[in-house]
C-alpha positions in Angstrom: 56.7 108.5 91.6 60.7 108.1 92.3 61.5 104.3 91.4 64.8 101.9 91.7 64.7 98.3 91.0 68.1 96.5 91.3 68.4 92.8 90.0 71.1 90.6 89.0 73.0 89.7 92.2 73.9 86.2 93.5 77.1 83.8 94.3 79.6 83.5 92.3 83.3 82.1 92.6 86.3 84.5 92.9 88.1 85.5 89.6 83.9 85.4 88.3 81.7 88.3 86.8 78.2 89.5 87.7 76.0 92.0 86.0 73.8 94.2 88.2 71.0 96.3 86.4 69.2 99.4 88.2 65.7 100.1 86.2 64.6 103.3 87.2 61.3 105.1 86.6 59.6 108.5 87.7 62.1 110.4 86.3 65.1 110.6 83.3 68.7 108.8 84.0 70.1 110.9 81.5 69.3 114.6 83.8 70.4 112.9 87.3 73.7 111.2 88.8 73.9 107.6 89.4 75.5 106.6 92.2 76.7 102.2 92.8 76.9 101.4 96.4 77.7 98.6 98.2 77.1 97.9 102.3 78.8 94.6 103.5 77.8 92.8 107.6 79.3 95.2 109.5 80.4 97.7 107.6 79.8 101.2 106.5 77.8 101.9 103.3 80.5 103.1 100.5 80.3 104.4 97.2 81.6 102.3 94.5 80.7 104.3 91.6 78.7 106.8 89.7 78.3 108.5 86.8 77.2 112.8 85.9 74.5 114.0 85.0 74.3 115.3 80.7 78.8 115.2 80.7 78.3 111.0 81.8 81.1 111.7 83.7 82.3 108.7 86.0 84.5 108.2 89.1 84.9 104.9 90.2 86.3 104.2 93.7 89.9 102.8 93.9 88.9 99.5 95.3 87.4 98.8 91.6 88.6 100.6 89.3 89.9 98.3 86.3 87.3 95.9 87.2 84.3 96.8 87.3 82.1 99.2 84.2 79.2 100.8 84.6 77.1 101.7 81.7 73.3 103.3 80.7 70.9 102.7 78.3 69.1 105.7 78.0 66.0 104.2 76.1 65.4 101.4 78.9 66.3 103.6 81.8 68.5 101.4 82.8 72.1 101.1 84.7 74.0 98.4 84.9 76.9 97.8 86.8 79.6 95.1 84.8 82.2 93.3 87.9 84.6 91.3 86.9 87.5 89.6 88.6 85.3 89.6 91.5 87.0 89.5 94.8 85.3 87.7 98.2 86.0 91.3 99.8 83.1 92.4 97.0 80.6 91.0 98.7 78.1 92.7 99.8 74.2 94.2 99.2 73.8 96.0 96.0 72.3 99.5 95.9 71.8 102.2 92.9 71.1 105.8 94.2 69.8 108.9 92.3 70.8 112.3 93.0 67.7 114.0 91.3 69.3 117.5 91.9 72.6 117.1 90.9 74.2 119.8 88.6 77.5 118.2 86.3 80.0 117.5 86.5 78.6 115.6 90.0 80.9 112.9 91.2 80.1 112.4 94.5 80.8 108.8 96.1 79.3 110.2 99.3 76.1 108.3 99.9 74.5 111.2 101.5 74.6 113.0 98.3 71.5 111.0 96.9 68.5 111.1 97.6 66.3 108.1 96.3 67.4 104.5 97.0 66.5 100.9 95.3 65.7 97.9 97.6 69.3 96.6 97.4 70.7 93.0 95.5 73.0 90.7 97.4 76.4 89.8 95.6 78.8 87.0 96.9 81.8 86.1 96.1 83.1 82.6 97.3 84.4 79.3 96.5 
């Protein structure tokens, strides 16, 4: 059974940092496309970053490029999202998701391309 569990959200001041974790079970990360998404109140869910299966290529949304970094620990079957220089507009519920049948290169940030989702973790950037 595929399961994704996010953690690491919280309240942080502008300019601060957070690291989100996404622990996966029921499949192996290395062979799957993983994405981080976010949804702010009243807005559509948007793609933040994704990593392609096997070849490890990464695609960042323009709004987070240079500030956010995705990493993956295959031994722990966990994906991380390091978020630096946070801004109030980064406030949202953050979700990780997996596309289980993706072939590399898979760099799609469209939420509809992903099969399974975690429950989300709230990130609030405010002074």
